[in-house]
N, C-alpha and C positions, 0 to 999 in steps of 0.2 A: 504494499501499499504505500502511496506518495505521502510524504509530509506536506503541511501546507506550503513549506517554503520550497519544495521541489516541484510541486504542482505550478505556484505562483512563476517559478523559473521556467518551466516548461512553456506556459502561455506566453511569457515575455520572449524569450531567445528561441524557443522551437528544439530546446535541447535538453535533456537531463539525465544526470550520472547516477547510476544504481550501483553501490559498493557490494560485493561479496555475495552477489547473484546465485552463484555454485561455487564448490568448495575447491582447496588447492589440490586435493586428490582427483577431484573430476577434470579438472584443468590438465593434469599430470597425463591422466587415461588420453584425453583429447590430443595431447602433443606427441604421444605414442602412435597413435592412428595415422596423423600426418605425416611424421618423420617415416613412419614404414611406407607408406606411399610415394614419398618424396624419392626414398631411396630406390624404390621399383623403378620409378618413371625417370628418374633423372640422376640417379647416383649419388644422392645428397644425403650427407651424415650429421644428426644434431652436433657431433663431439667434434667433428673437422671441418672447420672453416674453409679450409683449401677446395672442398668440394662445393661451396657455394659460388653460385654465378649470378651475380647481381643484375647482369643485362638480360638474363633468360626470363620470358614471360610464363609464369608457373600458372598452367591450365589443367584441364583434364584430371583433376583430383576426385574421381566419381565415386572411389571407394569411401573415401574420408567423408564426402558430402553427405552418404547413406548411412554413415556408420552410427549406431545406437548410442556410442559413448556421447555423444554430442546433445542427446535427449535432456541432459541434465541441466542445459542451458535453460530450455523452459520448465523451470521448475516453478515450486509454490511462490516465490519472490517476484519473479517475472510474470506469472501469470496473475497476480493481484495488481502489479504496477499497469498491466494492459487492461484489466478492468476498470481502474481508475480513469485511464486516458482514453479508451474507446467505447468502454460500456460493456456489459456481459452480452455474447454472442458472437465475438470475433471468430475468426476460421481458424482451428487449430492447422497448422501446418504438417506437412508429410516429412520434412527433415528442416532444419536449423539454417538453410541458406545457402547464400554463396561462401566458398572458402578464399579467404583472403591472406595471401601469402607474399611477402616483398622482402628479398634478401636485401643486405647492406649493398647500396650502390652509389653513394656520393660520399665526397668529404665535406660537403657543407648542406645545411638545410636551409631553404627559403621557403617562404611561402609561395605555393605554385601559381602561375600566371594563366595556366591553359586548362582544357576540360571541365571547367566550373559546368555542372550540370545539377539538375533534380531526374530522380528516376521515375517520374510521372508526367502527363501531360497537364495542360491548364484550362481544361473545358469547365473545369469546376472544382474548388478546393477538396482534395479527397478525406475523407475521413480515415486516415490510417497513419501508422508509424513506422520508423524503420529502426530494427535493433543493431546493435554493435557490439559483439561480445569478444571480449579477450580471453585466448585461453593460454597466451603468455605474457609476460611483462611488456609493455610497450611504453618506453620512455620518452621525454621530449626529443623530436629529432628523429625519433625512430620508424617513422612511414605511418604512425597513426592516420587515417583519414582527416583531413581538414574539413571543416564546416562553416558555414557563413551565418553564425548565429543572427536571429532577427531578420532572414530572408525571407521565412514564410509571411511576415505582416508587410515587408517591402513588397513583394509580389502580388499580395491581395490588394495593395494601394495601388501598383503599378496597372494592375489588371481592369479597375474600377472604370466602366464606360466603354470598354470594350466588346466588339460582338464576338458572339460563337467562331465567326469565320475569320476572325483576326487573331485567335488564340492557338495558333499552330506553334508546335512546341519550337521549333528552332528559332522561330521570328520572335516570340515572347521571349525566350532566352537571350539571344543577341539583343534585341532591343533593351530589355532590363538591365543586362551587363554596361549597356552605354548610356543608361539614363541618369546617372550621377558622377560626378568629377571622381569621387572616393570608389565608386564601384570600376570605373574606366582605371583608376589606378590598380585595382585588384588583378586585373587582366593584362596588362601591361607591367613587364618588370623592366625598369629603368637601370638596373643594376646598384640602386643606393644601399650602402650599408644599413640604413636604419628602416628598410623594408618591413620586415618582421614586427618591429617595433609600431611602427605606423598602423599595420592592420591589423595586429592583434589587440590593438588598444581600443576599447571601446569608443565608437563617436556617434554623435546623433547626425541623421540623414533626415533632415527638415520632420523632425519630430520623432522620429524611430530611431532606436539603437540598432547598430550593427558592430562585429567584429568578427575576425577569423578565430575559431576554436579549434586547436589540435586534440584530437582524442588519443589521450594518454590514461595507462591506468595499469592494476594489477591483474593477475590470473583470475578470473571470477566476477570480474568488474564487467557491466553493461550500459550502454548509452542507448537510449531512447530518443528519436528525432523526429519531428514532423517531416511528412514526407513533400513538402514543399521548402524544406532545407536544400541550400546548394551546396554541394560540395566537390570536392577535387581528390587526386591520388597526389600526395608529395613524395619526395625521394627519401630514402631512409640512409640517414646518416649517422646512424648508431653502429654497434659492433653485433647486434643480434638481429634475427629475422622479426619481420611484423606477422604476428600469427593472429588473426580476426574471423570471425564469420558475421555475415550480414543477412538479415531477412526483412522484407515488408511483412506487415499485418494491416488487414485492411477489417475496419468495423463492420458487424452485422453480417460476416460473411461475402461482402462485396467484393 
């Protein structure tokens, strides 16, 4: 169940962090599963960084995606949080969604300027959330997905007065990201050394708050984000792989 402070944070920013949703033992079992498949598919070993290839796109983890070890993500703590946010009747998934693995691939971490997007269209504000579940530690600069906090409210305002015909996904996405100088700065990296500080400090965009949030946490932590929160994949400038899973939940079985 969300506290009043968590609910207020979610309403305001579109993002809330839930700590300790599943146990360290559960997370360890999940890591065993994913490293077993990474070994079979790519020859990667958890105890040997020389086998990691940061330039390789790690896909096709079908065994991991379906493995029952990840059922622990959707335990009582997350179920109660989803009830709070979506109301009863949300559709229980067959698995815990996309497997996100990013090997260390950069010496420097910067707020990305490319591939900012949402996972849903803009015909109407969808009643749903996305979870981002850590089954290993993800530290600052460690490749955790970056989120544009407050973008659910900014997008709602941007869409006011636009007809259904005007709400094509790419048109809205690109138009929104050009609609304010701060948003244009987000999508253009001028090489300035203070880029991270400027974009990760909350700012006021004509009455609504916005800032970039990097998802970091411990094994067992889960974030919930509104489906209109824009996000992007950064580089992994840490010494450890980024291991997460993400999944969309819709209210009322939508």
